ZADOBA-315848 format. One record per residue: residue in three letters; z, x, y of N, C-alpha, C in turn. Coordinates in nm, 2 decimals, always signed. Layout:
% residues N
aa=Ala, n_up=Z, n_east=X, n_north=Y, ca_up=Z, ca_east=X, ca_north=Y, c_up=Z, c_east=X, c_north=Y $
...
END
This chain:
% residues 151
aa=Unk, n_up=-0.03, n_east=+0.34, n_north=+0.19, ca_up=-0.05, ca_east=+0.49, ca_north=+0.13, c_up=-0.08, c_east=+0.46, c_north=+0.01 $
aa=Unk, n_up=-0.16, n_east=+0.54, n_north=-0.10, ca_up=-0.25, ca_east=+0.55, ca_north=-0.20, c_up=-0.08, c_east=+0.56, c_north=-0.30 $
aa=Unk, n_up=-0.10, n_east=+0.55, n_north=-0.40, ca_up=-0.03, ca_east=+0.63, ca_north=-0.52, c_up=-0.04, c_east=+0.76, c_north=-0.56 $
aa=Unk, n_up=-0.19, n_east=+0.80, n_north=-0.55, ca_up=-0.18, ca_east=+0.98, ca_north=-0.56, c_up=-0.08, c_east=+0.97, c_north=-0.43 $
aa=Unk, n_up=-0.10, n_east=+0.92, n_north=-0.30, ca_up=-0.05, ca_east=+1.02, ca_north=-0.18, c_up=+0.12, c_east=+1.01, c_north=-0.23 $
aa=Unk, n_up=+0.18, n_east=+0.90, n_north=-0.25, ca_up=+0.29, ca_east=+0.85, ca_north=-0.30, c_up=+0.33, c_east=+0.95, c_north=-0.42 $
aa=Unk, n_up=+0.27, n_east=+0.96, n_north=-0.51, ca_up=+0.33, ca_east=+1.06, ca_north=-0.59, c_up=+0.31, c_east=+1.20, c_north=-0.53 $
aa=Unk, n_up=+0.25, n_east=+1.20, n_north=-0.46, ca_up=+0.25, ca_east=+1.37, ca_north=-0.37, c_up=+0.36, c_east=+1.40, c_north=-0.31 $
aa=Unk, n_up=+0.37, n_east=+1.32, n_north=-0.20, ca_up=+0.47, ca_east=+1.30, ca_north=-0.13, c_up=+0.60, c_east=+1.31, c_north=-0.22 $
aa=Unk, n_up=+0.66, n_east=+1.23, n_north=-0.36, ca_up=+0.79, ca_east=+1.22, ca_north=-0.42, c_up=+0.80, c_east=+1.37, c_north=-0.43 $
aa=Unk, n_up=+0.67, n_east=+1.43, n_north=-0.50, ca_up=+0.64, ca_east=+1.58, ca_north=-0.51, c_up=+0.73, c_east=+1.70, c_north=-0.42 $
aa=Unk, n_up=+0.61, n_east=+1.67, n_north=-0.31, ca_up=+0.66, ca_east=+1.76, ca_north=-0.18, c_up=+0.80, c_east=+1.70, c_north=-0.13 $
aa=Unk, n_up=+0.89, n_east=+1.64, n_north=-0.19, ca_up=+0.98, ca_east=+1.63, ca_north=-0.12, c_up=+1.11, c_east=+1.73, c_north=-0.19 $
aa=Unk, n_up=+1.05, n_east=+1.79, n_north=-0.25, ca_up=+1.10, ca_east=+1.88, ca_north=-0.34, c_up=+1.07, c_east=+1.98, c_north=-0.31 $
aa=Unk, n_up=+0.96, n_east=+2.03, n_north=-0.25, ca_up=+0.90, ca_east=+2.17, ca_north=-0.17, c_up=+0.88, c_east=+2.16, c_north=-0.07 $
aa=Unk, n_up=+0.92, n_east=+2.11, n_north=+0.07, ca_up=+0.94, ca_east=+2.15, ca_north=+0.17, c_up=+0.92, c_east=+2.28, c_north=+0.19 $
aa=Unk, n_up=+0.87, n_east=+2.34, n_north=+0.29, ca_up=+0.87, ca_east=+2.48, ca_north=+0.32, c_up=+0.86, c_east=+2.53, c_north=+0.48 $
aa=Unk, n_up=+0.94, n_east=+2.66, n_north=+0.53, ca_up=+0.93, ca_east=+2.67, ca_north=+0.66, c_up=+0.89, c_east=+2.82, c_north=+0.64 $
aa=Unk, n_up=+0.80, n_east=+2.84, n_north=+0.76, ca_up=+0.77, ca_east=+2.98, ca_north=+0.75, c_up=+0.78, c_east=+3.02, c_north=+0.93 $
aa=Unk, n_up=+0.81, n_east=+3.14, n_north=+0.93, ca_up=+0.87, ca_east=+3.17, ca_north=+1.09, c_up=+0.79, c_east=+3.32, c_north=+1.10 $
aa=Unk, n_up=+0.71, n_east=+3.32, n_north=+1.20, ca_up=+0.65, ca_east=+3.45, ca_north=+1.27, c_up=+0.71, c_east=+3.48, c_north=+1.40 $
aa=Unk, n_up=+0.70, n_east=+3.62, n_north=+1.44, ca_up=+0.77, ca_east=+3.65, ca_north=+1.56, c_up=+0.69, c_east=+3.75, c_north=+1.60 $
aa=Unk, n_up=+0.65, n_east=+3.78, n_north=+1.73, ca_up=+0.60, ca_east=+3.89, ca_north=+1.78, c_up=+0.45, c_east=+3.88, c_north=+1.87 $
aa=Unk, n_up=+0.41, n_east=+3.99, n_north=+1.92, ca_up=+0.29, ca_east=+3.96, ca_north=+2.01, c_up=+0.21, c_east=+3.81, c_north=+1.93 $
aa=Unk, n_up=+0.16, n_east=+3.74, n_north=+2.03, ca_up=+0.05, ca_east=+3.64, ca_north=+1.99, c_up=-0.07, c_east=+3.69, c_north=+1.87 $
aa=Unk, n_up=-0.12, n_east=+3.81, n_north=+1.92, ca_up=-0.22, ca_east=+3.83, ca_north=+1.80, c_up=-0.15, c_east=+3.85, c_north=+1.66 $
aa=Unk, n_up=-0.05, n_east=+3.93, n_north=+1.61, ca_up=+0.01, ca_east=+3.94, ca_north=+1.49, c_up=+0.07, c_east=+3.84, c_north=+1.47 $
aa=Unk, n_up=+0.13, n_east=+3.73, n_north=+1.55, ca_up=+0.12, ca_east=+3.59, ca_north=+1.50, c_up=+0.02, c_east=+3.51, c_north=+1.48 $
aa=Unk, n_up=-0.04, n_east=+3.50, n_north=+1.57, ca_up=-0.19, ca_east=+3.42, ca_north=+1.47, c_up=-0.22, c_east=+3.51, c_north=+1.36 $
aa=Unk, n_up=-0.22, n_east=+3.64, n_north=+1.37, ca_up=-0.28, ca_east=+3.71, ca_north=+1.21, c_up=-0.18, c_east=+3.69, c_north=+1.10 $
aa=Unk, n_up=-0.12, n_east=+3.62, n_north=+1.11, ca_up=+0.01, ca_east=+3.58, ca_north=+1.00, c_up=+0.03, c_east=+3.44, c_north=+0.99 $
aa=Unk, n_up=-0.01, n_east=+3.36, n_north=+1.07, ca_up=-0.04, ca_east=+3.20, ca_north=+1.06, c_up=-0.13, c_east=+3.19, c_north=+1.00 $
aa=Unk, n_up=-0.27, n_east=+3.25, n_north=+1.05, ca_up=-0.37, ca_east=+3.22, ca_north=+0.90, c_up=-0.40, c_east=+3.25, c_north=+0.79 $
aa=Unk, n_up=-0.28, n_east=+3.35, n_north=+0.81, ca_up=-0.30, ca_east=+3.40, ca_north=+0.62, c_up=-0.21, c_east=+3.33, c_north=+0.58 $
aa=Unk, n_up=-0.16, n_east=+3.19, n_north=+0.58, ca_up=-0.11, ca_east=+3.14, ca_north=+0.53, c_up=-0.18, c_east=+3.08, c_north=+0.43 $
aa=Unk, n_up=-0.15, n_east=+3.06, n_north=+0.33, ca_up=-0.23, ca_east=+2.96, ca_north=+0.20, c_up=-0.30, c_east=+2.82, c_north=+0.30 $
aa=Unk, n_up=-0.43, n_east=+2.80, n_north=+0.24, ca_up=-0.51, ca_east=+2.68, ca_north=+0.34, c_up=-0.47, c_east=+2.55, c_north=+0.27 $
aa=Unk, n_up=-0.38, n_east=+2.58, n_north=+0.13, ca_up=-0.33, ca_east=+2.46, ca_north=+0.06, c_up=-0.26, c_east=+2.39, c_north=+0.17 $
aa=Unk, n_up=-0.16, n_east=+2.48, n_north=+0.26, ca_up=-0.03, ca_east=+2.41, ca_north=+0.33, c_up=-0.10, c_east=+2.33, c_north=+0.40 $
aa=Unk, n_up=-0.24, n_east=+2.33, n_north=+0.50, ca_up=-0.29, ca_east=+2.19, ca_north=+0.53, c_up=-0.36, c_east=+2.12, c_north=+0.46 $
aa=Unk, n_up=-0.32, n_east=+2.10, n_north=+0.34, ca_up=-0.38, ca_east=+2.00, ca_north=+0.28, c_up=-0.27, c_east=+1.89, c_north=+0.25 $
aa=Unk, n_up=-0.17, n_east=+1.97, n_north=+0.28, ca_up=-0.09, ca_east=+1.86, ca_north=+0.27, c_up=-0.10, c_east=+1.73, c_north=+0.38 $
aa=Unk, n_up=+0.00, n_east=+1.62, n_north=+0.34, ca_up=-0.02, ca_east=+1.49, ca_north=+0.40, c_up=+0.03, c_east=+1.51, c_north=+0.57 $
aa=Unk, n_up=+0.14, n_east=+1.59, n_north=+0.57, ca_up=+0.24, ca_east=+1.62, ca_north=+0.70, c_up=+0.27, c_east=+1.74, c_north=+0.71 $
aa=Unk, n_up=+0.27, n_east=+1.82, n_north=+0.79, ca_up=+0.30, ca_east=+1.95, ca_north=+0.85, c_up=+0.32, c_east=+1.96, c_north=+0.98 $
aa=Unk, n_up=+0.40, n_east=+2.06, n_north=+1.05, ca_up=+0.44, ca_east=+2.06, ca_north=+1.18, c_up=+0.40, c_east=+2.22, c_north=+1.22 $
aa=Unk, n_up=+0.37, n_east=+2.26, n_north=+1.34, ca_up=+0.40, ca_east=+2.41, ca_north=+1.41, c_up=+0.48, c_east=+2.35, c_north=+1.52 $
aa=Unk, n_up=+0.52, n_east=+2.45, n_north=+1.53, ca_up=+0.61, ca_east=+2.44, ca_north=+1.70, c_up=+0.58, c_east=+2.59, c_north=+1.77 $
aa=Unk, n_up=+0.56, n_east=+2.61, n_north=+1.88, ca_up=+0.55, ca_east=+2.76, ca_north=+1.88, c_up=+0.66, c_east=+2.79, c_north=+2.03 $
aa=Unk, n_up=+0.70, n_east=+2.90, n_north=+2.06, ca_up=+0.77, ca_east=+2.92, ca_north=+2.14, c_up=+0.77, c_east=+3.02, c_north=+2.23 $
aa=Unk, n_up=+0.70, n_east=+3.00, n_north=+2.37, ca_up=+0.68, ca_east=+3.15, ca_north=+2.45, c_up=+0.73, c_east=+3.19, c_north=+2.54 $
aa=Unk, n_up=+0.69, n_east=+3.28, n_north=+2.64, ca_up=+0.78, ca_east=+3.30, ca_north=+2.74, c_up=+0.79, c_east=+3.21, c_north=+2.88 $
aa=Unk, n_up=+0.71, n_east=+3.12, n_north=+2.86, ca_up=+0.77, ca_east=+3.02, ca_north=+2.96, c_up=+0.79, c_east=+2.85, c_north=+2.89 $
aa=Unk, n_up=+0.67, n_east=+2.87, n_north=+2.80, ca_up=+0.72, ca_east=+2.70, ca_north=+2.76, c_up=+0.68, c_east=+2.67, c_north=+2.60 $
aa=Unk, n_up=+0.70, n_east=+2.61, n_north=+2.54, ca_up=+0.68, ca_east=+2.56, ca_north=+2.39, c_up=+0.61, c_east=+2.40, c_north=+2.36 $
aa=Unk, n_up=+0.63, n_east=+2.43, n_north=+2.25, ca_up=+0.47, ca_east=+2.31, ca_north=+2.22, c_up=+0.52, c_east=+2.28, c_north=+2.07 $
aa=Unk, n_up=+0.50, n_east=+2.19, n_north=+2.02, ca_up=+0.50, ca_east=+2.13, ca_north=+1.89, c_up=+0.37, c_east=+2.02, c_north=+1.88 $
aa=Unk, n_up=+0.39, n_east=+2.02, n_north=+1.76, ca_up=+0.22, ca_east=+1.96, ca_north=+1.70, c_up=+0.27, c_east=+1.89, c_north=+1.59 $
aa=Unk, n_up=+0.24, n_east=+1.79, n_north=+1.54, ca_up=+0.28, ca_east=+1.74, ca_north=+1.39, c_up=+0.15, c_east=+1.68, c_north=+1.32 $
aa=Unk, n_up=+0.11, n_east=+1.74, n_north=+1.24, ca_up=-0.05, ca_east=+1.71, ca_north=+1.16, c_up=-0.04, c_east=+1.61, c_north=+1.08 $
aa=Unk, n_up=-0.11, n_east=+1.55, n_north=+1.05, ca_up=-0.11, ca_east=+1.40, ca_north=+0.99, c_up=-0.22, c_east=+1.32, c_north=+0.90 $
aa=Unk, n_up=-0.17, n_east=+1.29, n_north=+0.79, ca_up=-0.34, ca_east=+1.21, ca_north=+0.71, c_up=-0.20, c_east=+1.12, c_north=+0.68 $
aa=Unk, n_up=-0.30, n_east=+1.01, n_north=+0.69, ca_up=-0.23, ca_east=+0.88, ca_north=+0.63, c_up=-0.23, c_east=+0.91, c_north=+0.46 $
aa=Unk, n_up=-0.34, n_east=+0.95, n_north=+0.41, ca_up=-0.29, ca_east=+0.94, ca_north=+0.27, c_up=-0.38, c_east=+1.06, c_north=+0.22 $
aa=Unk, n_up=-0.35, n_east=+1.17, n_north=+0.14, ca_up=-0.41, ca_east=+1.31, ca_north=+0.10, c_up=-0.55, c_east=+1.28, c_north=+0.11 $
aa=Unk, n_up=-0.65, n_east=+1.18, n_north=+0.06, ca_up=-0.76, ca_east=+1.21, ca_north=+0.02, c_up=-0.85, c_east=+1.18, c_north=+0.16 $
aa=Unk, n_up=-0.78, n_east=+1.14, n_north=+0.25, ca_up=-0.80, ca_east=+1.13, ca_north=+0.44, c_up=-0.92, c_east=+1.23, c_north=+0.45 $
aa=Unk, n_up=-1.03, n_east=+1.23, n_north=+0.50, ca_up=-1.07, ca_east=+1.38, ca_north=+0.54, c_up=-1.05, c_east=+1.37, c_north=+0.70 $
aa=Unk, n_up=-1.01, n_east=+1.29, n_north=+0.78, ca_up=-0.95, ca_east=+1.25, ca_north=+0.94, c_up=-0.80, c_east=+1.22, c_north=+0.92 $
aa=Unk, n_up=-0.73, n_east=+1.27, n_north=+1.01, ca_up=-0.58, ca_east=+1.30, ca_north=+1.04, c_up=-0.58, c_east=+1.23, c_north=+1.18 $
aa=Unk, n_up=-0.45, n_east=+1.29, n_north=+1.25, ca_up=-0.39, ca_east=+1.25, ca_north=+1.39, c_up=-0.31, c_east=+1.38, c_north=+1.38 $
aa=Unk, n_up=-0.27, n_east=+1.42, n_north=+1.54, ca_up=-0.18, ca_east=+1.51, ca_north=+1.56, c_up=-0.12, c_east=+1.44, c_north=+1.67 $
aa=Unk, n_up=+0.02, n_east=+1.48, n_north=+1.65, ca_up=+0.14, ca_east=+1.41, ca_north=+1.76, c_up=+0.16, c_east=+1.58, c_north=+1.83 $
aa=Unk, n_up=+0.16, n_east=+1.58, n_north=+1.99, ca_up=+0.19, ca_east=+1.68, ca_north=+2.05, c_up=+0.32, c_east=+1.64, c_north=+2.15 $
aa=Unk, n_up=+0.36, n_east=+1.72, n_north=+2.19, ca_up=+0.45, ca_east=+1.73, ca_north=+2.27, c_up=+0.56, c_east=+1.84, c_north=+2.36 $
aa=Unk, n_up=+0.58, n_east=+1.84, n_north=+2.47, ca_up=+0.60, ca_east=+1.97, ca_north=+2.52, c_up=+0.78, c_east=+2.00, c_north=+2.44 $
aa=Unk, n_up=+0.80, n_east=+2.06, n_north=+2.36, ca_up=+0.95, ca_east=+2.10, ca_north=+2.33, c_up=+0.99, c_east=+2.23, c_north=+2.37 $
aa=Unk, n_up=+1.14, n_east=+2.18, n_north=+2.47, ca_up=+1.21, ca_east=+2.30, ca_north=+2.52, c_up=+1.30, c_east=+2.36, c_north=+2.44 $
aa=Unk, n_up=+1.34, n_east=+2.34, n_north=+2.31, ca_up=+1.42, ca_east=+2.40, ca_north=+2.26, c_up=+1.38, c_east=+2.36, c_north=+2.08 $
aa=Unk, n_up=+1.30, n_east=+2.45, n_north=+2.08, ca_up=+1.24, ca_east=+2.50, ca_north=+1.93, c_up=+1.34, c_east=+2.53, c_north=+1.82 $
aa=Unk, n_up=+1.46, n_east=+2.62, n_north=+1.87, ca_up=+1.52, ca_east=+2.67, ca_north=+1.74, c_up=+1.63, c_east=+2.52, c_north=+1.72 $
aa=Unk, n_up=+1.66, n_east=+2.45, n_north=+1.81, ca_up=+1.75, ca_east=+2.35, ca_north=+1.80, c_up=+1.65, c_east=+2.23, c_north=+1.71 $
aa=Unk, n_up=+1.52, n_east=+2.23, n_north=+1.74, ca_up=+1.43, ca_east=+2.12, ca_north=+1.66, c_up=+1.43, c_east=+2.15, c_north=+1.53 $
aa=Unk, n_up=+1.43, n_east=+2.32, n_north=+1.50, ca_up=+1.41, ca_east=+2.34, ca_north=+1.41, c_up=+1.54, c_east=+2.33, c_north=+1.29 $
aa=Unk, n_up=+1.67, n_east=+2.34, n_north=+1.36, ca_up=+1.78, ca_east=+2.30, ca_north=+1.31, c_up=+1.76, c_east=+2.14, c_north=+1.26 $
aa=Unk, n_up=+1.73, n_east=+2.13, n_north=+1.36, ca_up=+1.74, ca_east=+1.95, ca_north=+1.33, c_up=+1.69, c_east=+1.89, c_north=+1.24 $
aa=Unk, n_up=+1.56, n_east=+1.92, n_north=+1.19, ca_up=+1.45, ca_east=+1.91, ca_north=+1.10, c_up=+1.49, c_east=+1.93, c_north=+0.98 $
aa=Unk, n_up=+1.55, n_east=+2.05, n_north=+0.97, ca_up=+1.63, ca_east=+2.13, ca_north=+0.86, c_up=+1.75, c_east=+2.05, c_north=+0.80 $
aa=Unk, n_up=+1.81, n_east=+1.99, n_north=+0.91, ca_up=+1.94, ca_east=+1.87, ca_north=+0.86, c_up=+1.86, c_east=+1.79, c_north=+0.80 $
aa=Unk, n_up=+1.77, n_east=+1.72, n_north=+0.89, ca_up=+1.71, ca_east=+1.59, ca_north=+0.79, c_up=+1.66, c_east=+1.59, c_north=+0.67 $
aa=Unk, n_up=+1.62, n_east=+1.71, n_north=+0.67, ca_up=+1.56, ca_east=+1.72, ca_north=+0.51, c_up=+1.63, c_east=+1.78, c_north=+0.41 $
aa=Unk, n_up=+1.78, n_east=+1.81, n_north=+0.45, ca_up=+1.91, ca_east=+1.88, ca_north=+0.35, c_up=+1.95, c_east=+1.71, c_north=+0.33 $
aa=Unk, n_up=+1.96, n_east=+1.66, n_north=+0.41, ca_up=+2.04, ca_east=+1.51, ca_north=+0.42, c_up=+1.95, c_east=+1.40, c_north=+0.31 $
aa=Unk, n_up=+1.82, n_east=+1.44, n_north=+0.33, ca_up=+1.71, ca_east=+1.34, ca_north=+0.27, c_up=+1.79, c_east=+1.38, c_north=+0.10 $
aa=Unk, n_up=+1.76, n_east=+1.53, n_north=+0.08, ca_up=+1.77, ca_east=+1.57, ca_north=-0.04, c_up=+1.73, c_east=+1.47, c_north=-0.17 $
aa=Unk, n_up=+1.54, n_east=+1.50, n_north=-0.09, ca_up=+1.42, ca_east=+1.48, ca_north=-0.17, c_up=+1.42, c_east=+1.34, c_north=-0.22 $
aa=Unk, n_up=+1.47, n_east=+1.26, n_north=-0.19, ca_up=+1.52, ca_east=+1.14, ca_north=-0.22, c_up=+1.37, c_east=+1.02, c_north=-0.08 $
aa=Unk, n_up=+1.34, n_east=+1.06, n_north=+0.00, ca_up=+1.21, ca_east=+0.98, ca_north=+0.04, c_up=+1.10, c_east=+1.07, c_north=+0.09 $
aa=Unk, n_up=+1.04, n_east=+1.00, n_north=+0.14, ca_up=+0.91, ca_east=+1.12, ca_north=+0.17, c_up=+0.96, c_east=+1.20, c_north=+0.32 $
aa=Unk, n_up=+0.97, n_east=+1.34, n_north=+0.31, ca_up=+0.97, ca_east=+1.43, ca_north=+0.45, c_up=+0.94, c_east=+1.42, c_north=+0.52 $
aa=Unk, n_up=+0.79, n_east=+1.38, n_north=+0.54, ca_up=+0.73, ca_east=+1.38, ca_north=+0.66, c_up=+0.76, c_east=+1.24, c_north=+0.71 $
aa=Unk, n_up=+0.79, n_east=+1.10, n_north=+0.63, ca_up=+0.83, ca_east=+0.99, ca_north=+0.72, c_up=+0.97, c_east=+1.05, c_north=+0.81 $
aa=Unk, n_up=+1.05, n_east=+1.06, n_north=+0.71, ca_up=+1.18, ca_east=+1.13, ca_north=+0.77, c_up=+1.17, c_east=+1.18, c_north=+0.88 $
aa=Unk, n_up=+1.13, n_east=+1.29, n_north=+0.85, ca_up=+1.11, ca_east=+1.40, ca_north=+0.99, c_up=+1.03, c_east=+1.31, c_north=+1.11 $
aa=Unk, n_up=+0.93, n_east=+1.26, n_north=+1.08, ca_up=+0.85, ca_east=+1.17, ca_north=+1.19, c_up=+0.96, c_east=+1.06, c_north=+1.25 $
aa=Unk, n_up=+1.02, n_east=+1.00, n_north=+1.20, ca_up=+1.13, ca_east=+0.92, ca_north=+1.25, c_up=+1.19, c_east=+0.94, c_north=+1.32 $
aa=Unk, n_up=+1.27, n_east=+1.12, n_north=+1.31, ca_up=+1.35, ca_east=+1.17, ca_north=+1.36, c_up=+1.31, c_east=+1.14, c_north=+1.51 $
aa=Unk, n_up=+1.16, n_east=+1.26, n_north=+1.51, ca_up=+1.12, ca_east=+1.28, ca_north=+1.63, c_up=+1.09, c_east=+1.17, c_north=+1.71 $
aa=Unk, n_up=+1.04, n_east=+1.08, n_north=+1.65, ca_up=+1.01, ca_east=+0.96, ca_north=+1.72, c_up=+1.08, c_east=+0.91, c_north=+1.83 $
aa=Unk, n_up=+1.23, n_east=+0.87, n_north=+1.76, ca_up=+1.34, ca_east=+0.82, ca_north=+1.84, c_up=+1.42, c_east=+0.90, c_north=+1.96 $
aa=Unk, n_up=+1.37, n_east=+1.03, n_north=+1.98, ca_up=+1.46, ca_east=+1.13, ca_north=+2.07, c_up=+1.32, c_east=+1.16, c_north=+2.15 $
aa=Unk, n_up=+1.18, n_east=+1.16, n_north=+2.13, ca_up=+1.08, ca_east=+1.22, ca_north=+2.16, c_up=+0.95, c_east=+1.13, c_north=+2.18 $
aa=Unk, n_up=+0.90, n_east=+1.14, n_north=+2.30, ca_up=+0.75, ca_east=+1.10, ca_north=+2.36, c_up=+0.66, c_east=+1.14, c_north=+2.30 $
aa=Unk, n_up=+0.61, n_east=+1.11, n_north=+2.17, ca_up=+0.50, ca_east=+1.20, ca_north=+2.13, c_up=+0.34, c_east=+1.13, c_north=+2.18 $
aa=Unk, n_up=+0.26, n_east=+1.21, n_north=+2.20, ca_up=+0.16, ca_east=+1.19, ca_north=+2.24, c_up=+0.05, c_east=+1.21, c_north=+2.12 $
aa=Unk, n_up=+0.00, n_east=+1.09, n_north=+2.03, ca_up=-0.06, ca_east=+1.11, ca_north=+1.94, c_up=-0.21, c_east=+1.10, c_north=+1.98 $
aa=Unk, n_up=-0.29, n_east=+1.17, n_north=+1.93, ca_up=-0.43, ca_east=+1.20, ca_north=+1.94, c_up=-0.54, c_east=+1.03, c_north=+1.85 $
aa=Unk, n_up=-0.66, n_east=+1.06, n_north=+1.90, ca_up=-0.77, ca_east=+0.99, ca_north=+1.82, c_up=-0.76, c_east=+1.03, c_north=+1.67 $
aa=Unk, n_up=-0.75, n_east=+0.92, n_north=+1.54, ca_up=-0.77, ca_east=+1.03, ca_north=+1.43, c_up=-0.97, c_east=+1.11, c_north=+1.50 $
aa=Unk, n_up=-0.88, n_east=+1.23, n_north=+1.42, ca_up=-1.05, ca_east=+1.34, ca_north=+1.41, c_up=-1.02, c_east=+1.41, c_north=+1.25 $
aa=Unk, n_up=-1.14, n_east=+1.51, n_north=+1.26, ca_up=-1.15, ca_east=+1.57, ca_north=+1.10, c_up=-1.00, c_east=+1.64, c_north=+1.11 $
aa=Unk, n_up=-0.97, n_east=+1.65, n_north=+0.98, ca_up=-0.84, ca_east=+1.71, ca_north=+0.96, c_up=-0.88, c_east=+1.83, c_north=+0.92 $
aa=Unk, n_up=-0.82, n_east=+1.93, n_north=+0.98, ca_up=-0.82, ca_east=+2.10, ca_north=+0.96, c_up=-0.81, c_east=+2.10, c_north=+0.82 $
aa=Unk, n_up=-0.94, n_east=+2.22, n_north=+0.78, ca_up=-0.94, ca_east=+2.26, ca_north=+0.65, c_up=-0.86, c_east=+2.40, c_north=+0.61 $
aa=Unk, n_up=-0.85, n_east=+2.47, n_north=+0.71, ca_up=-0.80, ca_east=+2.59, ca_north=+0.69, c_up=-0.67, c_east=+2.62, c_north=+0.79 $
aa=Unk, n_up=-0.60, n_east=+2.69, n_north=+0.78, ca_up=-0.49, ca_east=+2.76, ca_north=+0.84, c_up=-0.51, c_east=+2.77, c_north=+0.97 $
aa=Unk, n_up=-0.65, n_east=+2.84, n_north=+1.01, ca_up=-0.68, ca_east=+2.91, ca_north=+1.11, c_up=-0.75, c_east=+2.80, c_north=+1.19 $
aa=Unk, n_up=-0.82, n_east=+2.71, n_north=+1.12, ca_up=-0.86, ca_east=+2.55, ca_north=+1.21, c_up=-0.70, c_east=+2.48, c_north=+1.29 $
aa=Unk, n_up=-0.63, n_east=+2.46, n_north=+1.21, ca_up=-0.48, ca_east=+2.42, ca_north=+1.26, c_up=-0.42, c_east=+2.47, c_north=+1.34 $
aa=Unk, n_up=-0.43, n_east=+2.63, n_north=+1.30, ca_up=-0.30, ca_east=+2.69, ca_north=+1.40, c_up=-0.36, c_east=+2.77, c_north=+1.48 $
aa=Unk, n_up=-0.50, n_east=+2.79, n_north=+1.50, ca_up=-0.55, ca_east=+2.88, ca_north=+1.58, c_up=-0.57, c_east=+2.82, c_north=+1.75 $
aa=Unk, n_up=-0.62, n_east=+2.72, n_north=+1.76, ca_up=-0.63, ca_east=+2.66, ca_north=+1.87, c_up=-0.52, c_east=+2.66, c_north=+1.98 $
aa=Unk, n_up=-0.41, n_east=+2.64, n_north=+1.87, ca_up=-0.28, ca_east=+2.61, ca_north=+1.99, c_up=-0.19, c_east=+2.71, c_north=+2.05 $
aa=Unk, n_up=-0.22, n_east=+2.86, n_north=+1.92, ca_up=-0.22, ca_east=+2.97, ca_north=+1.96, c_up=-0.31, c_east=+3.04, c_north=+2.09 $
aa=Unk, n_up=-0.43, n_east=+3.00, n_north=+2.09, ca_up=-0.50, ca_east=+3.05, ca_north=+2.21, c_up=-0.41, c_east=+3.01, c_north=+2.33 $
aa=Unk, n_up=-0.31, n_east=+2.92, n_north=+2.33, ca_up=-0.26, ca_east=+2.86, ca_north=+2.47, c_up=-0.15, c_east=+2.99, c_north=+2.53 $
aa=Unk, n_up=-0.15, n_east=+3.09, n_north=+2.39, ca_up=-0.01, ca_east=+3.18, ca_north=+2.40, c_up=-0.08, c_east=+3.29, c_north=+2.46 $
aa=Unk, n_up=-0.19, n_east=+3.35, n_north=+2.42, ca_up=-0.26, ca_east=+3.48, ca_north=+2.42, c_up=-0.22, c_east=+3.55, c_north=+2.52 $
aa=Unk, n_up=-0.14, n_east=+3.51, n_north=+2.63, ca_up=-0.12, ca_east=+3.58, ca_north=+2.75, c_up=+0.02, c_east=+3.66, c_north=+2.73 $
aa=Unk, n_up=+0.14, n_east=+3.54, n_north=+2.69, ca_up=+0.25, ca_east=+3.57, ca_north=+2.62, c_up=+0.29, c_east=+3.72, c_north=+2.58 $
aa=Unk, n_up=+0.37, n_east=+3.76, n_north=+2.60, ca_up=+0.42, ca_east=+3.92, ca_north=+2.56, c_up=+0.49, c_east=+3.90, c_north=+2.41 $
aa=Unk, n_up=+0.54, n_east=+3.78, n_north=+2.37, ca_up=+0.66, ca_east=+3.76, ca_north=+2.27, c_up=+0.66, c_east=+3.61, c_north=+2.20 $
aa=Unk, n_up=+0.61, n_east=+3.60, n_north=+2.15, ca_up=+0.63, ca_east=+3.46, ca_north=+2.08, c_up=+0.68, c_east=+3.43, c_north=+1.96 $
aa=Unk, n_up=+0.71, n_east=+3.31, n_north=+1.93, ca_up=+0.78, ca_east=+3.31, ca_north=+1.77, c_up=+0.70, c_east=+3.12, c_north=+1.77 $
aa=Unk, n_up=+0.64, n_east=+3.14, n_north=+1.62, ca_up=+0.57, ca_east=+3.03, ca_north=+1.58, c_up=+0.67, c_east=+2.99, c_north=+1.44 $
aa=Unk, n_up=+0.67, n_east=+2.87, n_north=+1.42, ca_up=+0.75, ca_east=+2.81, ca_north=+1.30, c_up=+0.61, c_east=+2.70, c_north=+1.25 $
aa=Unk, n_up=+0.60, n_east=+2.70, n_north=+1.16, ca_up=+0.53, ca_east=+2.59, ca_north=+1.06, c_up=+0.65, c_east=+2.55, c_north=+0.97 $
aa=Unk, n_up=+0.66, n_east=+2.42, n_north=+0.97, ca_up=+0.71, ca_east=+2.32, ca_north=+0.88, c_up=+0.60, c_east=+2.26, c_north=+0.79 $
aa=Unk, n_up=+0.62, n_east=+2.27, n_north=+0.67, ca_up=+0.51, ca_east=+2.23, ca_north=+0.57, c_up=+0.62, c_east=+2.10, c_north=+0.49 $
aa=Unk, n_up=+0.61, n_east=+1.97, n_north=+0.50, ca_up=+0.67, ca_east=+1.82, ca_north=+0.50, c_up=+0.62, c_east=+1.76, c_north=+0.35 $
aa=Unk, n_up=+0.52, n_east=+1.72, n_north=+0.38, ca_up=+0.47, ca_east=+1.61, ca_north=+0.25, c_up=+0.31, c_east=+1.64, c_north=+0.23 $
END
């Protein structure tokens, strides 16, 4: 991790964010892509979507802020509300001491089998990051999407 990335993670430990949207897939997608593109400029952030018959979660990660490539860890998540609560508890217990992205990833990896993609171009906009996953939920009548911005 570069010094610039370490400093950014330290600052981000005091600026974790959560955004949640509910409604039709079209409405939720409109809200997701309206999020500031700076959020996907963070080193680690998450998207969790809960539809009518399935849920999915993704962790987007770049190893350094300067990287133009990153990975995406995916897994089917059966309890999105429970996962959001668990991550919130990890962040509160961390109290800004350690990198929030690393703390959350460590928690996820101990309890779930994450499938990590090969490095590829990191999303440059909220639409690039969140749109493709929302496509898989377009036939649902009601969805909930939660974005957690970590570091």
